[in-house]
PDB file of N, CA, C and O in Angstrom:
ATOM      1  N   MET A   1     -31.603  -3.214   2.106  1.00  0.00           N
ATOM      2  CA  MET A   1     -30.704  -3.341   1.355  1.00  0.00           C
ATOM      3  C   MET A   1     -30.389  -4.043   1.101  1.00  0.00           C
ATOM      4  O   MET A   1     -29.338  -4.505   1.545  1.00  0.00           O
ATOM      5  N   GLU A   2     -31.349  -4.770  -0.094  1.00  0.00           N
ATOM      6  CA  GLU A   2     -31.426  -5.867  -1.068  1.00  0.00           C
ATOM      7  C   GLU A   2     -31.433  -5.293  -2.466  1.00  0.00           C
ATOM      8  O   GLU A   2     -31.157  -5.967  -3.458  1.00  0.00           O
ATOM      9  N   SER A   3     -31.979  -3.176  -2.512  1.00  0.00           N
ATOM     10  CA  SER A   3     -31.312  -3.258  -3.943  1.00  0.00           C
ATOM     11  C   SER A   3     -29.983  -2.834  -3.424  1.00  0.00           C
ATOM     12  O   SER A   3     -29.651  -1.714  -3.812  1.00  0.00           O
ATOM     13  N   ILE A   4     -29.151  -3.435  -2.658  1.00  0.00           N
ATOM     14  CA  ILE A   4     -27.645  -3.367  -3.660  1.00  0.00           C
ATOM     15  C   ILE A   4     -26.986  -4.553  -4.299  1.00  0.00           C
ATOM     16  O   ILE A   4     -26.021  -4.682  -5.052  1.00  0.00           O
ATOM     17  N   ASP A   5     -27.760  -5.299  -3.790  1.00  0.00           N
ATOM     18  CA  ASP A   5     -27.980  -6.305  -5.001  1.00  0.00           C
ATOM     19  C   ASP A   5     -27.674  -5.869  -7.029  1.00  0.00           C
ATOM     20  O   ASP A   5     -27.318  -6.417  -8.071  1.00  0.00           O
ATOM     21  N   GLN A   6     -28.201  -4.321  -6.410  1.00  0.00           N
ATOM     22  CA  GLN A   6     -28.263  -4.484  -8.239  1.00  0.00           C
ATOM     23  C   GLN A   6     -27.619  -3.238  -8.969  1.00  0.00           C
ATOM     24  O   GLN A   6     -27.837  -2.690 -10.050  1.00  0.00           O
ATOM     25  N   VAL A   7     -26.460  -2.948  -7.604  1.00  0.00           N
ATOM     26  CA  VAL A   7     -25.888  -2.193  -7.736  1.00  0.00           C
ATOM     27  C   VAL A   7     -25.253  -2.687  -9.332  1.00  0.00           C
ATOM     28  O   VAL A   7     -25.724  -3.641  -9.950  1.00  0.00           O
ATOM     29  N   SER A   8     -24.086  -1.819  -9.844  1.00  0.00           N
ATOM     30  CA  SER A   8     -23.007  -2.375 -10.770  1.00  0.00           C
ATOM     31  C   SER A   8     -22.197  -1.666 -11.610  1.00  0.00           C
ATOM     32  O   SER A   8     -22.394  -0.557 -11.115  1.00  0.00           O
ATOM     33  N   ILE A   9     -21.419  -1.462 -12.526  1.00  0.00           N
ATOM     34  CA  ILE A   9     -19.997  -0.824 -12.537  1.00  0.00           C
ATOM     35  C   ILE A   9     -20.918   0.816 -13.380  1.00  0.00           C
ATOM     36  O   ILE A   9     -20.972   1.990 -13.013  1.00  0.00           O
ATOM     37  N   ASN A  10     -21.601  -0.051 -14.809  1.00  0.00           N
ATOM     38  CA  ASN A  10     -22.870   0.016 -15.206  1.00  0.00           C
ATOM     39  C   ASN A  10     -23.160   1.124 -14.769  1.00  0.00           C
ATOM     40  O   ASN A  10     -22.573   1.981 -15.428  1.00  0.00           O
ATOM     41  N   ASP A  11     -24.066   1.749 -13.610  1.00  0.00           N
ATOM     42  CA  ASP A  11     -23.966   2.980 -12.982  1.00  0.00           C
ATOM     43  C   ASP A  11     -23.607   4.307 -12.345  1.00  0.00           C
ATOM     44  O   ASP A  11     -24.131   5.324 -11.890  1.00  0.00           O
ATOM     45  N   LEU A  12     -21.759   3.425 -12.685  1.00  0.00           N
ATOM     46  CA  LEU A  12     -21.603   4.495 -12.118  1.00  0.00           C
ATOM     47  C   LEU A  12     -19.825   5.198 -13.559  1.00  0.00           C
ATOM     48  O   LEU A  12     -18.846   4.612 -14.021  1.00  0.00           O
ATOM     49  N   SER A  13     -20.399   6.710 -13.684  1.00  0.00           N
ATOM     50  CA  SER A  13     -20.021   7.669 -14.624  1.00  0.00           C
ATOM     51  C   SER A  13     -17.930   7.183 -15.055  1.00  0.00           C
ATOM     52  O   SER A  13     -17.014   7.034 -14.246  1.00  0.00           O
ATOM     53  N   LYS A  14     -17.908   7.106 -16.195  1.00  0.00           N
ATOM     54  CA  LYS A  14     -16.097   7.478 -16.521  1.00  0.00           C
ATOM     55  C   LYS A  14     -15.082   8.255 -14.988  1.00  0.00           C
ATOM     56  O   LYS A  14     -14.217   7.919 -14.178  1.00  0.00           O
ATOM     57  N   ARG A  15     -15.878   9.377 -15.331  1.00  0.00           N
ATOM     58  CA  ARG A  15     -14.630  10.477 -14.084  1.00  0.00           C
ATOM     59  C   ARG A  15     -15.418   9.505 -12.885  1.00  0.00           C
ATOM     60  O   ARG A  15     -14.547   8.686 -12.593  1.00  0.00           O
ATOM     61  N   ASP A  16     -16.364   9.267 -12.240  1.00  0.00           N
ATOM     62  CA  ASP A  16     -16.974   9.058 -10.719  1.00  0.00           C
ATOM     63  C   ASP A  16     -15.283   7.274 -10.748  1.00  0.00           C
ATOM     64  O   ASP A  16     -14.439   7.088  -9.871  1.00  0.00           O
ATOM     65  N   LEU A  17     -15.493   6.372 -12.167  1.00  0.00           N
ATOM     66  CA  LEU A  17     -14.817   5.109 -11.632  1.00  0.00           C
ATOM     67  C   LEU A  17     -13.392   5.912 -11.513  1.00  0.00           C
ATOM     68  O   LEU A  17     -12.962   5.937 -10.360  1.00  0.00           O
ATOM     69  N   LEU A  18     -12.636   6.527 -12.426  1.00  0.00           N
ATOM     70  CA  LEU A  18     -11.543   7.617 -12.417  1.00  0.00           C
ATOM     71  C   LEU A  18     -11.092   7.983 -10.995  1.00  0.00           C
ATOM     72  O   LEU A  18     -10.084   7.647 -10.374  1.00  0.00           O
ATOM     73  N   LEU A  19     -12.114   8.759 -10.661  1.00  0.00           N
ATOM     74  CA  LEU A  19     -12.204   9.306  -8.899  1.00  0.00           C
ATOM     75  C   LEU A  19     -11.446   8.570  -8.345  1.00  0.00           C
ATOM     76  O   LEU A  19     -10.245   8.727  -8.124  1.00  0.00           O
ATOM     77  N   LEU A  20     -12.426   7.340  -7.977  1.00  0.00           N
ATOM     78  CA  LEU A  20     -12.476   6.292  -7.316  1.00  0.00           C
ATOM     79  C   LEU A  20     -11.456   5.422  -7.129  1.00  0.00           C
ATOM     80  O   LEU A  20     -11.497   4.646  -6.174  1.00  0.00           O
ATOM     81  N   ILE A  21     -10.343   5.427  -8.057  1.00  0.00           N
ATOM     82  CA  ILE A  21      -9.191   4.739  -8.176  1.00  0.00           C
ATOM     83  C   ILE A  21      -8.320   5.217  -7.750  1.00  0.00           C
ATOM     84  O   ILE A  21      -7.408   4.743  -7.073  1.00  0.00           O
ATOM     85  N   LYS A  22      -8.618   6.828  -8.318  1.00  0.00           N
ATOM     86  CA  LYS A  22      -7.145   7.818  -8.283  1.00  0.00           C
ATOM     87  C   LYS A  22      -7.260   7.743  -6.178  1.00  0.00           C
ATOM     88  O   LYS A  22      -6.214   7.960  -5.567  1.00  0.00           O
ATOM     89  N   ALA A  23      -8.425   7.469  -5.452  1.00  0.00           N
ATOM     90  CA  ALA A  23      -9.215   7.935  -4.583  1.00  0.00           C
ATOM     91  C   ALA A  23      -8.271   7.139  -3.868  1.00  0.00           C
ATOM     92  O   ALA A  23      -7.540   7.608  -2.996  1.00  0.00           O
ATOM     93  N   LEU A  24      -8.274   5.512  -4.351  1.00  0.00           N
ATOM     94  CA  LEU A  24      -7.930   4.204  -3.420  1.00  0.00           C
ATOM     95  C   LEU A  24      -6.242   4.418  -3.641  1.00  0.00           C
ATOM     96  O   LEU A  24      -5.722   4.057  -2.585  1.00  0.00           O
ATOM     97  N   GLU A  25      -5.386   4.782  -4.426  1.00  0.00           N
ATOM     98  CA  GLU A  25      -4.496   4.986  -4.623  1.00  0.00           C
ATOM     99  C   GLU A  25      -4.066   5.938  -4.191  1.00  0.00           C
ATOM    100  O   GLU A  25      -2.855   5.774  -4.334  1.00  0.00           O
ATOM    101  N   PHE A  26      -4.261   7.174  -3.589  1.00  0.00           N
ATOM    102  CA  PHE A  26      -3.838   8.117  -2.686  1.00  0.00           C
ATOM    103  C   PHE A  26      -4.227   7.990  -1.262  1.00  0.00           C
ATOM    104  O   PHE A  26      -3.758   8.941  -0.635  1.00  0.00           O
ATOM    105  N   THR A  27      -4.539   7.618  -0.915  1.00  0.00           N
ATOM    106  CA  THR A  27      -5.122   7.102   0.538  1.00  0.00           C
ATOM    107  C   THR A  27      -4.484   5.967   0.629  1.00  0.00           C
ATOM    108  O   THR A  27      -4.788   5.349   1.649  1.00  0.00           O
ATOM    109  N   GLY A  28      -3.309   5.178  -0.398  1.00  0.00           N
ATOM    110  CA  GLY A  28      -2.893   3.607  -0.259  1.00  0.00           C
ATOM    111  C   GLY A  28      -1.429   4.458  -0.196  1.00  0.00           C
ATOM    112  O   GLY A  28      -0.637   4.085   0.669  1.00  0.00           O
ATOM    113  N   GLU A  29      -1.230   5.027  -0.637  1.00  0.00           N
ATOM    114  CA  GLU A  29       0.388   6.384  -0.748  1.00  0.00           C
ATOM    115  C   GLU A  29      -0.071   6.490   0.074  1.00  0.00           C
ATOM    116  O   GLU A  29       0.244   5.431   0.617  1.00  0.00           O
ATOM    117  N   ASN A  30      -0.909   7.182   1.019  1.00  0.00           N
ATOM    118  CA  ASN A  30      -0.096   8.653   2.242  1.00  0.00           C
ATOM    119  C   ASN A  30      -1.040   7.718   3.589  1.00  0.00           C
ATOM    120  O   ASN A  30      -1.277   8.270   4.663  1.00  0.00           O
ATOM    121  N   THR A  31      -1.360   6.688   3.377  1.00  0.00           N
ATOM    122  CA  THR A  31      -1.239   6.222   4.502  1.00  0.00           C
ATOM    123  C   THR A  31      -0.639   5.115   5.137  1.00  0.00           C
ATOM    124  O   THR A  31      -0.702   4.844   6.336  1.00  0.00           O
ATOM    125  N   LYS A  32       0.043   4.393   4.101  1.00  0.00           N
ATOM    126  CA  LYS A  32       0.645   3.262   4.008  1.00  0.00           C
ATOM    127  C   LYS A  32      -0.095   1.724   4.622  1.00  0.00           C
ATOM    128  O   LYS A  32       0.194   0.773   5.349  1.00  0.00           O
ATOM    129  N   LEU A  33      -1.219   2.233   3.779  1.00  0.00           N
ATOM    130  CA  LEU A  33      -1.974   1.063   4.197  1.00  0.00           C
ATOM    131  C   LEU A  33      -1.999  -0.021   2.970  1.00  0.00           C
ATOM    132  O   LEU A  33      -2.366   0.356   1.857  1.00  0.00           O
ATOM    133  N   ASP A  34      -1.631  -1.269   3.180  1.00  0.00           N
ATOM    134  CA  ASP A  34      -1.753  -2.114   1.504  1.00  0.00           C
ATOM    135  C   ASP A  34      -3.248  -2.288   1.487  1.00  0.00           C
ATOM    136  O   ASP A  34      -3.800  -2.409   0.394  1.00  0.00           O
ATOM    137  N   GLU A  35      -3.678  -2.303   2.162  1.00  0.00           N
ATOM    138  CA  GLU A  35      -5.817  -2.970   2.164  1.00  0.00           C
ATOM    139  C   GLU A  35      -6.698  -1.929   0.667  1.00  0.00           C
ATOM    140  O   GLU A  35      -7.493  -2.353  -0.172  1.00  0.00           O
ATOM    141  N   PHE A  36      -6.083  -0.380   0.859  1.00  0.00           N
ATOM    142  CA  PHE A  36      -5.775   0.469  -0.271  1.00  0.00           C
ATOM    143  C   PHE A  36      -5.394   0.300  -1.747  1.00  0.00           C
ATOM    144  O   PHE A  36      -6.155   0.586  -2.672  1.00  0.00           O
ATOM    145  N   ILE A  37      -4.313  -0.124  -1.875  1.00  0.00           N
ATOM    146  CA  ILE A  37      -3.793  -0.567  -2.358  1.00  0.00           C
ATOM    147  C   ILE A  37      -4.261  -1.703  -3.650  1.00  0.00           C
ATOM    148  O   ILE A  37      -4.620  -1.878  -4.815  1.00  0.00           O
ATOM    149  N   ASN A  38      -3.918  -2.256  -2.357  1.00  0.00           N
ATOM    150  CA  ASN A  38      -5.162  -3.946  -3.198  1.00  0.00           C
ATOM    151  C   ASN A  38      -6.045  -3.900  -3.559  1.00  0.00           C
ATOM    152  O   ASN A  38      -6.524  -4.557  -4.483  1.00  0.00           O
ATOM    153  N   LEU A  39      -6.611  -2.935  -2.793  1.00  0.00           N
ATOM    154  CA  LEU A  39      -8.519  -2.955  -3.317  1.00  0.00           C
ATOM    155  C   LEU A  39      -8.424  -2.503  -5.260  1.00  0.00           C
ATOM    156  O   LEU A  39      -8.943  -2.949  -6.284  1.00  0.00           O
ATOM    157  N   LYS A  40      -7.315  -1.235  -4.867  1.00  0.00           N
ATOM    158  CA  LYS A  40      -7.448  -0.073  -5.941  1.00  0.00           C
ATOM    159  C   LYS A  40      -6.650  -1.474  -7.264  1.00  0.00           C
ATOM    160  O   LYS A  40      -6.909  -1.564  -8.464  1.00  0.00           O
ATOM    161  N   ASN A  41      -5.994  -2.072  -6.698  1.00  0.00           N
ATOM    162  CA  ASN A  41      -5.267  -3.200  -7.706  1.00  0.00           C
ATOM    163  C   ASN A  41      -6.511  -4.006  -8.649  1.00  0.00           C
ATOM    164  O   ASN A  41      -6.891  -3.878  -9.812  1.00  0.00           O
ATOM    165  N   ASN A  42      -6.865  -4.778  -7.649  1.00  0.00           N
ATOM    166  CA  ASN A  42      -7.891  -5.493  -7.566  1.00  0.00           C
ATOM    167  C   ASN A  42      -9.234  -4.811  -8.402  1.00  0.00           C
ATOM    168  O   ASN A  42      -9.739  -5.383  -9.369  1.00  0.00           O
ATOM    169  N   ILE A  43      -9.450  -4.233  -8.169  1.00  0.00           N
ATOM    170  CA  ILE A  43     -10.535  -3.571  -9.310  1.00  0.00           C
ATOM    171  C   ILE A  43     -10.301  -3.416 -10.673  1.00  0.00           C
ATOM    172  O   ILE A  43     -10.948  -3.832 -11.634  1.00  0.00           O
ATOM    173  N   VAL A  44      -9.062  -2.615 -10.602  1.00  0.00           N
ATOM    174  CA  VAL A  44      -8.332  -2.351 -11.996  1.00  0.00           C
ATOM    175  C   VAL A  44      -8.095  -3.778 -12.901  1.00  0.00           C
ATOM    176  O   VAL A  44      -8.316  -4.011 -14.089  1.00  0.00           O
ATOM    177  N   LYS A  45      -7.528  -4.653 -11.770  1.00  0.00           N
ATOM    178  CA  LYS A  45      -7.280  -5.200 -12.907  1.00  0.00           C
ATOM    179  C   LYS A  45      -9.015  -6.728 -13.535  1.00  0.00           C
ATOM    180  O   LYS A  45      -9.362  -7.333 -14.549  1.00  0.00           O
ATOM    181  N   GLU A  46      -9.301  -6.633 -12.608  1.00  0.00           N
ATOM    182  CA  GLU A  46     -10.424  -7.218 -13.705  1.00  0.00           C
ATOM    183  C   GLU A  46     -11.492  -6.098 -13.872  1.00  0.00           C
ATOM    184  O   GLU A  46     -12.638  -6.549 -13.872  1.00  0.00           O
ATOM    185  N   LEU A  47     -11.411  -4.929 -13.996  1.00  0.00           N
ATOM    186  CA  LEU A  47     -12.051  -4.065 -15.275  1.00  0.00           C
ATOM    187  C   LEU A  47     -11.182  -4.074 -16.338  1.00  0.00           C
ATOM    188  O   LEU A  47     -11.719  -4.170 -17.442  1.00  0.00           O
ATOM    189  N   CYS A  48      -9.527  -3.973 -16.291  1.00  0.00           N
ATOM    190  CA  CYS A  48      -8.649  -4.298 -17.055  1.00  0.00           C
ATOM    191  C   CYS A  48      -9.200  -6.053 -18.110  1.00  0.00           C
ATOM    192  O   CYS A  48      -9.136  -6.240 -19.325  1.00  0.00           O
ATOM    193  N   PHE A  49      -9.692  -7.024 -16.992  1.00  0.00           N
ATOM    194  CA  PHE A  49     -10.115  -8.287 -17.963  1.00  0.00           C
ATOM    195  C   PHE A  49     -11.134  -7.343 -18.527  1.00  0.00           C
ATOM    196  O   PHE A  49     -10.956  -6.493 -19.400  1.00  0.00           O
ATOM    197  N   LEU A  50     -12.358  -7.674 -17.805  1.00  0.00           N
ATOM    198  CA  LEU A  50     -13.289  -7.361 -19.173  1.00  0.00           C
ATOM    199  C   LEU A  50     -13.397  -6.697 -19.983  1.00  0.00           C
ATOM    200  O   LEU A  50     -14.011  -7.123 -20.962  1.00  0.00           O
ATOM    201  N   THR A  51     -12.750  -5.013 -20.016  1.00  0.00           N
ATOM    202  CA  THR A  51     -12.464  -5.257 -21.119  1.00  0.00           C
ATOM    203  C   THR A  51     -11.168  -5.359 -22.110  1.00  0.00           C
ATOM    204  O   THR A  51     -11.030  -4.588 -23.059  1.00  0.00           O
ATOM    205  N   GLU A  52     -10.390  -6.218 -21.845  1.00  0.00           N
ATOM    206  CA  GLU A  52      -9.557  -6.736 -22.536  1.00  0.00           C
ATOM    207  C   GLU A  52      -8.505  -5.139 -23.139  1.00  0.00           C
ATOM    208  O   GLU A  52      -8.560  -4.752 -24.306  1.00  0.00           O
ATOM    209  N   THR A  53      -7.660  -4.462 -22.083  1.00  0.00           N
ATOM    210  CA  THR A  53      -7.225  -3.833 -21.914  1.00  0.00           C
ATOM    211  C   THR A  53      -5.549  -3.718 -20.837  1.00  0.00           C
ATOM    212  O   THR A  53      -5.297  -4.797 -20.299  1.00  0.00           O
ATOM    213  N   THR A  54      -4.811  -2.914 -20.621  1.00  0.00           N
ATOM    214  CA  THR A  54      -3.885  -2.800 -20.259  1.00  0.00           C
ATOM    215  C   THR A  54      -3.555  -2.295 -18.977  1.00  0.00           C
ATOM    216  O   THR A  54      -2.442  -1.788 -19.124  1.00  0.00           O
ATOM    217  N   GLU A  55      -3.999  -2.122 -17.523  1.00  0.00           N
ATOM    218  CA  GLU A  55      -3.885  -0.774 -17.093  1.00  0.00           C
ATOM    219  C   GLU A  55      -4.028   0.396 -17.738  1.00  0.00           C
ATOM    220  O   GLU A  55      -5.011   1.128 -17.857  1.00  0.00           O
ATOM    221  N   GLN A  56      -2.878   0.486 -18.157  1.00  0.00           N
ATOM    222  CA  GLN A  56      -1.993   1.738 -18.876  1.00  0.00           C
ATOM    223  C   GLN A  56      -3.005   2.110 -20.318  1.00  0.00           C
ATOM    224  O   GLN A  56      -2.509   3.018 -20.984  1.00  0.00           O
ATOM    225  N   GLU A  57      -3.709   1.810 -20.619  1.00  0.00           N
ATOM    226  CA  GLU A  57      -4.753   1.780 -21.334  1.00  0.00           C
ATOM    227  C   GLU A  57      -6.444   2.147 -20.924  1.00  0.00           C
ATOM    228  O   GLU A  57      -7.329   2.727 -21.554  1.00  0.00           O
ATOM    229  N   PHE A  58      -6.409   1.588 -19.735  1.00  0.00           N
ATOM    230  CA  PHE A  58      -7.793   1.528 -19.236  1.00  0.00           C
ATOM    231  C   PHE A  58      -7.810   2.745 -18.631  1.00  0.00           C
ATOM    232  O   PHE A  58      -8.491   3.588 -19.215  1.00  0.00           O
ATOM    233  N   ILE A  59      -7.284   3.073 -17.672  1.00  0.00           N
ATOM    234  CA  ILE A  59      -6.522   4.229 -17.263  1.00  0.00           C
ATOM    235  C   ILE A  59      -6.614   5.980 -17.909  1.00  0.00           C
ATOM    236  O   ILE A  59      -6.890   7.052 -17.369  1.00  0.00           O
ATOM    237  N   SER A  60      -6.211   5.564 -19.380  1.00  0.00           N
ATOM    238  CA  SER A  60      -5.501   6.821 -20.172  1.00  0.00           C
ATOM    239  C   SER A  60      -6.969   6.795 -20.583  1.00  0.00           C
ATOM    240  O   SER A  60      -7.564   7.773 -20.131  1.00  0.00           O
ATOM    241  N   TYR A  61      -7.614   6.102 -21.190  1.00  0.00           N
ATOM    242  CA  TYR A  61      -9.128   5.989 -21.724  1.00  0.00           C
ATOM    243  C   TYR A  61      -9.856   6.671 -20.489  1.00  0.00           C
ATOM    244  O   TYR A  61     -10.202   7.850 -20.566  1.00  0.00           O
ATOM    245  N   LEU A  62     -10.106   5.840 -19.241  1.00  0.00           N
ATOM    246  CA  LEU A  62     -10.707   7.446 -18.575  1.00  0.00           C
ATOM    247  C   LEU A  62     -10.397   8.676 -18.741  1.00  0.00           C
ATOM    248  O   LEU A  62     -10.964   9.509 -19.448  1.00  0.00           O
ATOM    249  N   GLU A  63      -8.780   8.877 -17.570  1.00  0.00           N
ATOM    250  CA  GLU A  63      -8.645  10.144 -17.401  1.00  0.00           C
ATOM    251  C   GLU A  63      -9.196  11.123 -19.438  1.00  0.00           C
ATOM    252  O   GLU A  63      -9.892  12.137 -19.387  1.00  0.00           O
ATOM    253  N   LYS A  64      -8.782  10.627 -20.706  1.00  0.00           N
ATOM    254  CA  LYS A  64      -8.807  11.035 -22.037  1.00  0.00           C
ATOM    255  C   LYS A  64     -10.581  11.203 -22.353  1.00  0.00           C
ATOM    256  O   LYS A  64     -10.923  12.069 -23.158  1.00  0.00           O
ATOM    257  N   ASN A  65     -11.738  10.262 -21.617  1.00  0.00           N
ATOM    258  CA  ASN A  65     -12.784  10.578 -21.264  1.00  0.00           C
ATOM    259  C   ASN A  65     -13.732  10.615 -20.398  1.00  0.00           C
ATOM    260  O   ASN A  65     -14.696   9.860 -20.267  1.00  0.00           O
ATOM    261  N   SER A  66     -13.321  11.822 -19.617  1.00  0.00           N
ATOM    262  CA  SER A  66     -13.802  11.793 -18.253  1.00  0.00           C
ATOM    263  C   SER A  66     -13.943  13.639 -18.323  1.00  0.00           C
ATOM    264  O   SER A  66     -14.346  14.265 -17.342  1.00  0.00           O
TER     265      SER A  66
END
């Protein structure tokens, strides 16, 4: 279980990251459970902060480069 400490965002491809974000969004919309939308929003917010981009710019980048 200690190896989980070594997992980072660098281990995910752009395609996998986009798939994860879209899956959380889809699941949240279809189950009406806010936890999925909140998790998606928190992940995107942090990634946008780290990359100094807007959500739209970040998602567009992933879509174009996946």
